[in-house]
C-alpha positions in Angstrom: -1.3 -8.9 -21.8 -3.6 -6.3 -23.1 -4.1 -3.1 -20.8 -0.8 -4.4 -18.5 0.9 -1.7 -16.7 3.9 -3.9 -17.0 6.0 -3.8 -20.2 5.8 -6.9 -22.3 9.1 -8.8 -21.6 9.6 -7.3 -18.3 11.0 -9.8 -15.6 9.7 -10.4 -12.3 11.7 -8.4 -9.6 11.7 -5.3 -12.1 12.1 -2.0 -10.3 9.2 0.1 -11.2 9.7 3.9 -12.0 9.6 6.3 -9.1 7.4 9.2 -9.3 7.6 12.4 -7.2 4.3 14.5 -6.5 4.4 17.9 -5.2 1.5 19.2 -3.3 0.9 22.5 -1.6 2.0 22.5 1.9 -0.7 21.6 4.5 -1.2 22.6 8.1 -0.5 18.9 8.9 1.7 16.9 6.8 1.9 12.9 6.3 4.7 11.5 4.3 5.0 8.0 3.6 7.4 6.6 1.2 6.9 3.3 -0.8 9.4 1.1 -2.7 7.4 -1.3 -4.7 8.8 -4.3 -6.9 7.0 -6.9 -8.8 8.4 -10.2 -7.5 6.3 -12.8 -9.0 3.6 -13.5 -11.6 1.0 -11.2 -9.7 3.1 -10.7 -6.5 4.2 -7.2 -5.3 6.4 -6.4 -2.7 6.4 -3.1 -0.9 8.6 -1.3 1.4 6.9 1.2 3.7 8.1 4.3 5.6 6.2 6.8 7.6 8.7 9.9 7.5 6.3 12.7 8.8 5.1 13.6 11.2 6.3 10.5 13.2 9.3 8.7 11.7 9.0 5.2 12.1 10.8 2.0 11.3 10.2 0.7 7.6 7.9 -2.4 7.3 7.2 -4.7 4.4 3.8 -5.6 2.9 3.3 -8.1 0.0 0.3 -8.8 -2.0 -0.6 -11.5 -4.7 -3.6 -12.5 -6.6 -5.6 -16.0 -6.7 -4.5 -18.6 -8.9 -7.6 -18.4 -10.9 -6.5 -15.0 -12.2 -2.5 -16.0 -12.7 -1.4 -15.5 -9.2 0.3 -17.8 -6.9 -1.7 -16.9 -3.7 1.5 -16.1 -1.5 -0.1 -13.0 0.1 -3.3 -11.1 0.6 -5.0 -9.8 -2.7 -4.4 -6.1 -3.3 -8.3 -5.3 -2.9 -8.4 -7.2 0.5 -5.4 -4.9 1.7 -7.2 -1.7 0.5 -10.6 -2.9 2.2 -8.4 -3.4 5.3 -7.1 0.2 5.1 -10.5 1.6 4.6 -11.7 -0.5 7.7 -9.2 0.4 10.0 -9.1 4.0 9.1 -12.8 4.1 9.9 -12.5 2.4 13.1 -9.9 4.8 14.2 -12.1 7.8 13.5 -15.0 6.0 15.4 -12.6 5.5 18.4 -11.7 9.1 18.2 -15.1 10.2 18.1 -16.2 8.2 21.1 -13.3 9.4 23.1 -14.1 12.9 22.3 -18.0 12.4 23.4 -16.9 10.5 26.5 -18.0 7.1 25.4 -14.5 5.5 26.0 
Protein backbone atom coordinates (compact mmCIF):
# COMPACT_ATOMS: atom_id res chain seq x y z
CA UNK A 1 0.00 0.00 0.00
CA UNK A 2 1.41 3.41 -0.96
CA UNK A 3 2.52 5.63 1.98
CA UNK A 4 1.95 2.79 4.46
CA UNK A 5 4.19 2.88 7.56
CA UNK A 6 4.26 -0.94 7.54
CA UNK A 7 6.83 -2.69 5.38
CA UNK A 8 5.39 -4.71 2.48
CA UNK A 9 5.16 -8.34 3.49
CA UNK A 10 5.00 -7.58 7.22
CA UNK A 11 2.79 -9.98 9.11
CA UNK A 12 0.05 -9.17 11.60
CA UNK A 13 1.39 -9.20 15.12
CA UNK A 14 4.80 -7.91 14.06
CA UNK A 15 6.53 -5.91 16.81
CA UNK A 16 7.13 -2.31 15.84
CA UNK A 17 10.53 -0.72 16.43
CA UNK A 18 10.97 1.02 19.76
CA UNK A 19 12.24 4.57 19.92
CA UNK A 20 13.52 6.47 22.91
CA UNK A 21 13.24 10.24 23.09
CA UNK A 22 15.21 12.20 25.66
CA UNK A 23 13.90 15.62 26.61
CA UNK A 24 15.27 18.16 29.06
CA UNK A 25 14.26 17.44 32.68
CA UNK A 26 11.13 19.38 33.60
CA UNK A 27 9.97 20.48 37.04
CA UNK A 28 7.26 17.83 36.82
CA UNK A 29 7.76 14.69 34.81
CA UNK A 30 5.15 12.36 33.41
CA UNK A 31 6.45 9.07 32.05
CA UNK A 32 4.13 6.77 30.13
CA UNK A 33 5.48 3.64 28.43
CA UNK A 34 3.72 2.04 25.47
CA UNK A 35 4.22 -1.28 23.72
CA UNK A 36 2.26 -1.44 20.48
CA UNK A 37 1.71 -4.29 18.03
CA UNK A 38 -0.20 -4.56 14.80
CA UNK A 39 -2.54 -7.50 15.31
CA UNK A 40 -4.93 -7.50 12.38
CA UNK A 41 -5.68 -5.87 9.06
CA UNK A 42 -5.91 -2.45 10.70
CA UNK A 43 -6.06 -3.38 14.39
CA UNK A 44 -3.46 -2.23 16.88
CA UNK A 45 -3.07 -3.43 20.46
CA UNK A 46 -1.22 -1.25 22.95
CA UNK A 47 -0.02 -1.98 26.49
CA UNK A 48 0.15 1.26 28.48
CA UNK A 49 2.07 1.86 31.72
CA UNK A 50 2.09 5.05 33.75
CA UNK A 51 5.53 5.08 35.38
CA UNK A 52 5.95 8.61 36.78
CA UNK A 53 4.82 10.41 38.84
CA UNK A 54 2.40 7.68 39.97
CA UNK A 55 3.23 4.07 39.17
CA UNK A 56 0.00 2.43 38.06
CA UNK A 57 -0.87 -1.05 36.86
CA UNK A 58 -0.62 -1.42 33.11
CA UNK A 59 -3.70 -1.62 30.95
CA UNK A 60 -4.47 -2.48 27.36
CA UNK A 61 -6.04 -0.39 24.64
CA UNK A 62 -6.98 -1.49 21.14
CA UNK A 63 -7.94 0.38 17.98
CA UNK A 64 -9.29 -0.76 14.64
CA UNK A 65 -10.70 0.87 11.54
CA UNK A 66 -14.12 0.48 9.89
CA UNK A 67 -14.53 -2.24 7.30
CA UNK A 68 -15.03 0.45 4.64
CA UNK A 69 -11.31 1.24 4.86
CA UNK A 70 -9.99 -2.26 5.44
CA UNK A 71 -10.49 -2.74 9.17
CA UNK A 72 -12.55 -5.32 10.99
CA UNK A 73 -14.36 -2.98 13.46
CA UNK A 74 -13.13 -4.95 16.49
CA UNK A 75 -12.28 -1.83 18.55
CA UNK A 76 -12.81 1.95 18.45
CA UNK A 77 -11.20 3.90 15.61
CA UNK A 78 -7.89 5.62 16.49
CA UNK A 79 -9.44 9.02 15.76
CA UNK A 80 -12.24 8.39 18.26
CA UNK A 81 -9.68 7.39 20.91
CA UNK A 82 -7.73 10.59 20.20
CA UNK A 83 -10.91 12.72 20.42
CA UNK A 84 -11.82 11.01 23.70
CA UNK A 85 -8.38 11.85 25.11
CA UNK A 86 -8.73 15.52 24.13
CA UNK A 87 -12.25 15.73 25.60
CA UNK A 88 -11.36 14.03 28.88
CA UNK A 89 -8.21 16.13 29.33
CA UNK A 90 -10.26 19.29 28.70
CA UNK A 91 -12.95 18.20 31.17
CA UNK A 92 -10.30 17.51 33.83
CA UNK A 93 -8.97 21.05 33.41
CA UNK A 94 -12.51 22.53 33.55
CA UNK A 95 -13.14 20.58 36.76
CA UNK A 96 -9.84 21.80 38.28
CA UNK A 97 -10.67 25.39 37.33
CA UNK A 98 -14.16 25.08 38.86
CA UNK A 99 -12.71 23.69 42.11
CA UNK A 100 -10.12 26.46 42.32
CA UNK A 101 -12.86 29.07 41.87
CA UNK A 102 -15.14 27.43 44.45
CA UNK A 103 -17.82 26.27 42.02
CA UNK A 104 -17.44 22.66 43.16
